[in-house]
N, C-alpha and C positions, 0 to 999 in steps of 0.2 A: 417575787423570785427570791428564795432563800439566800442567806450570806453566811460565811466563816469568818468570824472576828477573829485575830492575831494579836496579842499585845506583849511583846518583849519586855520582862521586868530586868532582864539580864542577856547578854549576848547580841543585842540591836545594836549595829553597826559598831561593834567591838568584840574583843575576845577574851571571855572568861565570865564567869558568874550565869553560865547558861541557865534560864529559865522561863520557858514562853509558856503563856497563858492562850489558851484556846477554845473559843464557844463554837461549835459545831454542831447543828440538829438538835440546838438546846440543852445541851451536855457541857459542862464545863471541865478542862482537864489542865492540868499544868506539866510540861513536858520538861522533865530534869530540875533539879534546884541544886544548882551550883555557888561556889563562891567565888570572889575575884582575888588573885594572887598578888594584884598590884596595891590593895588597900589594906589596913591593918585597924582602920575604925568602923564604923557603921556600915560604910558602905560596901563592905566586903561581903554583906548578906542583901539579897532582893528585898526591897520593900514591899513587905507581905499587906501593911496596911492597905496600899494600892488597889487590892483585890477586893478587899469586901470590910465595912465596918463591923459586922457581926462574924461570928465562929467561921474560920474556914472550912471546917468539916461539911458547914450546911449548905455552901456554895460548890466546894469543888467536887467532883462525882469520881476522879482519882488522879492520882500522880504517878508518871512514868519515869523512870531513871535506865538511859541508853546504856551507861557506862560506871565502870568504879572510879575515875579521874575526877579530882575535888573539886575543879570549876565545871562540875556535871552534877555531883552529888554531895558537895559540901557543908550546903546550908540545910540538908534535909533534918539533921537531930535538932536543929534550933528551931525548924520550923513547927515540927512533929511534937516537940517536948516543951519549950519555951512560948513558942506563939500559940501552939493549940491545934493541931491536925491529927484527927483518928480514923481518918476515911483510908480505904485500899491503896495500897503504893504497888506498882508492878516494876519487877526488873528479873533479867534473866539468872539462874542458879551461879555463875561465876562472879557476876556483881555483886549478889547478895553478902558471896561470902568473902570478897575482896573490900567490900567497902567499909565493914567496920575495921578493919587493918588498916587502911589509908586515914579514915576519921579518927581512930584513936594517934596515930602517929603527928597528925595535924593537931590535936588537942593537946598533946605533950609539948610538943612547940610552943604553942600559945598560951599555955597554962603555965606549965612547970620550967619553960625557959624564959618566958617574955613577962609574965605575971600577969596575964589577963585575966579581968575576973568576970566580965558578960560574954562566957562563953559555956558551951554543953560539957554536961562531965561524961564520963565512962560509963557509969547507968544508963545515963538519956540515949547513948548510942546503942546498948544493948536494947532498951524498950522503944527506940526508934525501928530497929530492925526485926522486931517481934512482928511490926505491924505490915512487914514485907509480904507479897504474894508472889512467889517466882512463876516464870512461865518458861517455856522449852521453845525450840526454833521452830517453825512453822505450826506451834501452836494456836488456836483460836480461841480466844479467851471470850466470855460473857461476862462483861462487868455488870450489866444489868441488863434487862430484855431488851434493850433500844441499841445500848454500846459495847460493840465488839473490839478487841484490838488481837494483832499477830505480830509476832517478832521474827524477823531475818537477820541472818549473817550480814556483820558490819564489819569484822577484820578489826584494823584498827589497835584493838587490844582484848586481851582474853576476856569473853563475855559481852563483847560490846554488840548491840542490837540496834536495827533499824526497827519502827513498828506503824504499821499500817492499820489506821483506826477508822470504824465506820459507825455512823449514824444513821440506821434508816439508809436511804439512797445516795448520802452525803459521805465523803473519804478524802482523808488525807493521809499523808507519808510524812512522817517526820526521822531524818536521817541521824540524829545525832553526830557524832564524830564517825568517819567511816574511810575506807581506804579501797581505791579498785584494782589496785595491783598487789598480789601475791608476794610476801617476802618470806625469810629463812624459817618463819616459824608460825605463822599465821597465812590463811588462805585471804583473797580476793572477797569485797563484797558481793551480795546478790540478794536480786529481790523479783519477786514476780512481776510479770507486764502488766500491772494494776489498774495503770489509769486512773490515778486519784483526781480528784477536784483539786487540790492542792499537795504541792511539793514544798516542805521546808527542809531546807539542805543548808549544811554548814557551809563556809565559804572562807577556810582559813588561808587557802590558798586561792584565791580568786583570780590571780594573775600572772600564777606560777606554773610553768610546764616545765617537771624536772626533766632532768637529763638521765641517762640510760643508769639503772642501779648498779650496774657492774663497774661503771666508770666513776660512781662516787663511792663506791667499796673500797675501788683501786687508790682512789684518790685519800681516802680518809686513812688507811693502811699504810701509803708510802709518807703522810705528815707526821704520825705518830711514829712510824720507824724511824723517821730522820732526826725527830725530837729527842727519842732516848738514846739515839747513836751520839748525840752530842753533850749525853750526860743530863738532859732536861726532864721535867718532870710534867706529865700529860694529866688534867685534870677533865673528865667528860661527866659533865651533870646531866643528870636521868631522874625518872619518875620511879619508883619503887617495882613498878611491873609494866612491861610491855616494850618501848626500845632498848632498856638494858638487855633483855634477852637476845634480842636481834643482833645488838653490838658484839654482847659477850660470846655468842655464836660465833661472829666474825673472827675476833682477835684471837680466841683460844684456837679457832682453824689454821689462823696465819701464824701465831708461836710455834704450834706444833710442825706445819711446813718448814719453818725458816729456822726452828730448833733456837729458838730466843731466849734467855734466861732471865731478862729483866722482869722484874715481877709486877703482875697484874692484881690489883685489889677492887672489892666492893664491899660496901657498907654492910657492916658487921649484922646478919642476921636476914638480908636478902637472900642471900642463895637459898637459906633455909627456906624463907616464905616463897620464894617463887616455884622450886621444885615440891613443895606440897602442894601448891594449887594447879601445878601445869600438869601433876600424875594425877591429881583429881579428875580434871576436867580435858585428859588428852584429847578427847574427841572433838575439842574447838579449835586444835592447832591444827598446821595442814598434812597435806597427805603423807609426806618426806617423813616427817616427825611421828605420824601416827604407826608408820609401816616399820620403822627399824627401832619404836620405842622397846621394843621386847628384849632386845638385843644389846640397845645401847640409849641410855637417856642422854639426848642432848644436853638436857640441862644442868648434868654434872660435868662441872668445867675441870679441865686436867692444869690448865696455868692461872687459874682465878683462885683468889684465897680472899678471905675476910680480911676486912681493913679494922686497924684500932687507931685512934688518935694520936698515940703517942707516935704512929708511922710519919705523920706530917713533917715532922723535922729530921728524918732518915736522909742522910747524905745519897746522892746518887740517883738513878736514873727510876721511874716508876709510872705506872699508869694507872689511875685512880677512878671509878665508877665511884659517884656520890651522887646523894640524894638530897633536894628535891631539885629538878631539872631546870629553874628558870634562875637560879642563885638567889631565890627571894628569902631563904631561911634555912637554917639546919647545919647538916655537918659540909657538903658543897659551899656554902658561902664562907663556912669557917676554914675551909683548905683554900680558898680563891685570896682570900685576906692575906693566908700566909705566903702563898706561891706568886699572888700578881706584880710584886717589885721586879721579881726575877725575870729578865727579857730571856735566858734561856727556856723558860719554861713555856706551857702553852693550856689554853682552855678551849675546847671544841664543843660548840653548842651544836647538840643533833637536832633540835625542834625548835618549835614556834616560843617564844618569850613575849609573855604579856607587858605591855606597855607600865612602865612604873616600877618594873623588876631590875635587878642588878644587871640579867642576863640582858634585858632589853637595852638598857643604857651602853653597855660594853659593845654590845652590836652596832652601835650607833655614834662607835668611835670615840666614847668618853674615856680620856686618860686618867681620869682621877673621878673616885665614887666617893662621895659622904654619906655617914650614916647617921643614924637617928640619936647615938650619944655622943655626936659632936666628933666624930673620929673621921678618920679619912684614909683612904688606900690609893697608891700611886697605881697604874694599871701598864705595867710594863710589859708583863708577857704577852706573846702572840695569840689573838684572839680569831677563832676561825668559826665560820657558819658552813656546816654541810648539814644539807635535811635530809634527815632521816626519819624525819616526822611520819607518822602513819596515818596523814588526814590526806582525802583527795585531793591532784592539784587540778588545774583549769578544767585541764584534758578528760580528767576522771568526773569531774562534776557535771559536763556537758555530755559524757558519756551515759551518766545515770539519767539525765532530764530523757536525752534519747529512747534510752530501754523504758523509762518509767512510762511515758508519754501522758504527764499530767496535764491537765485544763489550766491551771496557775502554778507559778514558781513563787516562793519566797525566801530570800537569804537571811539568814543570821551568822554569828560567831565569825565576824568577818570585820575588816577595814573599811570604813564607808568608801574611800575613794576607788579602793579594789573592787567593791560588790558594785561601786556604779558602772564599773567596765563590765564587769562581768554580767550585770542586769543587762546593758544594752545588747550585749552579744546573744545571750538568751532570747530575749525579743526580737533581734534580727534574724537569727538563724531557725528557730521554731515557730515563730509568728504569735506567741502566747505572752499574757501578760504576766509581768515578774516585778516584785516588791521588796523594799530594804526598810523596812520602819525602824526608828531609833527606840531605846528604852523608855517606855511607858507613853510610846505612841502606837495608836490602834489602827490596824490595817483590815477594811470591811474588803472581802474578796467575795462577789456576786457567783452562784453557784447554777446550773439549771436544774429544774425539780425533776428528777426522775422516779419512775415507779415501776417494779416489776409487776406485770400482770401476765398470768398463764391464761392462755386460750385452750379451749375445748379442741380436740382431735375430729369428733364428728362436724364441728364448725367451718373448722379449716377446711375439710375436705370438702364440704358444701359450697364455701365461699369459691374456693378454687376452680370447682366444675363449671360453676355460674359465668357466664359472659358478665363482664362489668358494664353498669348501665351509663358508665361517661365516656364510653366507647363512640366514636362516630358511628352513625348507623348509614348501612349502604343506601342509596338509592338504586332504583331499579335498572337505571340505564349501565350501572357497572357492577353488577353481582348477579349471580345465577342465583337459582331457586335453592332454597333450603334443603331440598331434596337431591340435592345434588353435591353431597360433600366431598366427593371425592375429585372434583376439579379443581384445576389452581387457584380459582378464586375461593373456594370452599377451604382450600389448605391452608390459604395464606392467611383467610379469617380467623381459622381455629387457631393457628401459631400465634397470630396477634393477640388473641383473646387471652392465651394460655401464658403469654408475658407479659401482656400490662399488668400493673400495679390492680389491684383488687379494693374495693371499698367492705369491710368487715361490718355487717350489720349482727349484731348480738346483744346480751344482756349483760352489765357488769355487776359480779356480785363480791361483794365486801363481806368477808366473814373470817374469825380468828387471823385478824392482823395478816389476812391475803385476799388477794385481789385476781378475780376469774371472769373472763369474758366466754358465755355461752351461748348457746342458741335458745331462742324462745322456747320451743316446746322443750329444752334441757331445765331452763331456769323455773318453769311451770311445774315440772316434777320433783325439780329440789326444793323448792320453796313452798310446795303445795298449796298454789295460787291457781284459783279457777280462770280459765284464759277468756278474754273477752277482746275481740277484733273491732277494731275502729274502722271501717273502709270511706271512702269517697267516691262518690257515683256523679258524673258528666252524662247531661241529654243530650243528644245532637239529634235534631229534625232533617230527615233527606228526602228527596223528590224523586222516589224510586217506584215504579207503578206496578212492576213484575211481583212473583212469588216471592214469600221470605227466604225459601232455599236459595234462591239464583243469589238474592243478595248476599246471605250467608258464606256462598260458594265464591263469590266474586271478592269478597273483602278476606276470606280466606287466603285467596291466591296473592292478592297486592301486600297484604301483612308480611307474608311467609318471603316475599320478594324483599321488601322493605326493610326489615328488623333485622336482617340478617342470622347472627347467631342464637337468636333466640328461638325457642321450641314454641309454633303455631298450632294448636289442635281444635279439632271441631269436635266438640261435645255431643252436639245433637245439631238438628237441621235450623234451630233458634238461637243456638249459643256457642261461643268459642272462648278459647283458652290461651293466653300468651304467658310463657314462663310458669306455668301451673299457679299464678298468681294472680294476674288481670283478669277479668271475666269481663266479657262484650256479649251482650243480649239485644237482640233484635227483635221489634214487634211490632204488626202489622199494624198502621194508620189508617187514617181515611184524611187526604186520598194517598199520602205519601206512606214512609216507615220513619221508626223510632228507634236508635241505638244507643242504648246503654253502656257505658265505660267505667268500672268498677276497680278498685285497686287500695290498696294500703297504704300506710305513710312510708313504709319501707321502700314501695315501688313509683314513688313520686317522678322520678326521672324517666320512667318506662311509660306510664302511665299519661305524661306530659306527652310524651314522643308520639304516643299511640294517638291521641285525641288531634293533635297537628297533621298524623297521616290522614285521618278520617275525614276531617273538614275541608283538607286540601283536594282529597279525591272526590267526594260528594256535597259540592259547593249546592246551597240551596237556591 
């Protein structure tokens, strides 16, 4: 039995640095190639030396990137340009457009601000993106003659996709990050009921069932409004694209409705970048935005203005959306350091924070945060966590499993304890195997070997019309003659024969990577083979003194009664035919008679049955 091998190089019982190595049907595929936001040393990138001692291009058949978040694509230029991989890389059109924007932003922070040296350059990002092949939603892409991939809408962020991967009869679905509920600017994830051998699902919120979205939005607006009412400043750390558009639409609409004058800012260039790409890929947004886009661009915000660093020291209330989203670097961290000591201020974390980031520390109650340059900041401002994360919650993950109907589930991109709970829940509810390998741990998942075989129509018709030899053949005491098919017993027998499963006898032809089962005569004609039939003959001596014709007639009557649905015909006064294939010849002997029963290998069951009837009836 073949198996699928899965080895997480990142995101195994962890959130961050998604990089899943899969071997399916002899093909090696890398699913995502991200970096870890919680590390600034070599641990931030996957350990590619784990894959293969030689060149990666020779080992990997392709790389698939699910979306543009750095924990899913951040290590891609490092792998292609510094480690060395020149094979195909697949992603959607929006992901290809947005990946270099976020990669360059990260590079500037790491190299130009922090002074790191072992990092990819701007030209490496461009060279890397030249290797990318874009895929459209629901488009089947043939990577090679055996490997096929297909992208489905995942929600989450602009361009995010789930991928269905097929190699021969084996298949798997990789979700990347996905959201099963629609929001203000994106639709819900959707995929065919594809019944894969394996579903690899993210499990960021493995134990969380989110409350009503409207309640969360109302709670956020109240907290923000109360904070600015008392003169405080509100910091909302966000990633450059995704949740910020969702929250900006929410606050802009509320400010307009309440006629508020408190300024709302976001990072310089963010509005321009977002609008550019949302206009370009408007078909990836939800129905409401597509419908109203011609009359009003929902991303041209009335009350939200670009932010300048000098505004940090401005007196009075304000709301600032700043990147990045986990307070691990950049402008959001700089603003946090400045505003954290003031108890009037507030920071709202709208999404998941990876362990090791400042966001994760303050959400776990840290009142003092130490930094690398031996500085520290007192955390006096209010810290609020409000899940506007565009990940599926536990209910959404279970919904996808129920819809997809996989044979096995493997969880990645989650915390170990939470994954354990969800794993038990999946196994209990769906009665399927569920796995959660750690980083560097290889999981072997056995899958049944299925082959698509075409069956010719003439063979099917012949099989359906022929009674099954496995049916119990009637005895003379409870079945009428075959010559009275309109009787109740005859009708019952016909219906039973039609409903029972049939044994298909044919020839399997393998040609041009396809398999077909055809009738014997069809196969002879198609393959140009001269027929040669092997028959088995059994000789039975009986003590019958009358003429041969009398024995032939008697045998015809007995067989017609006892073999039920099989057709018994008299060929001549010395020969009978059963089911057009078994021949019965009667020869006159001295003093008795000789009966010869002849059948082919395919008629073994019927031939044996006829022999039993003749021997029982004409005991010598």
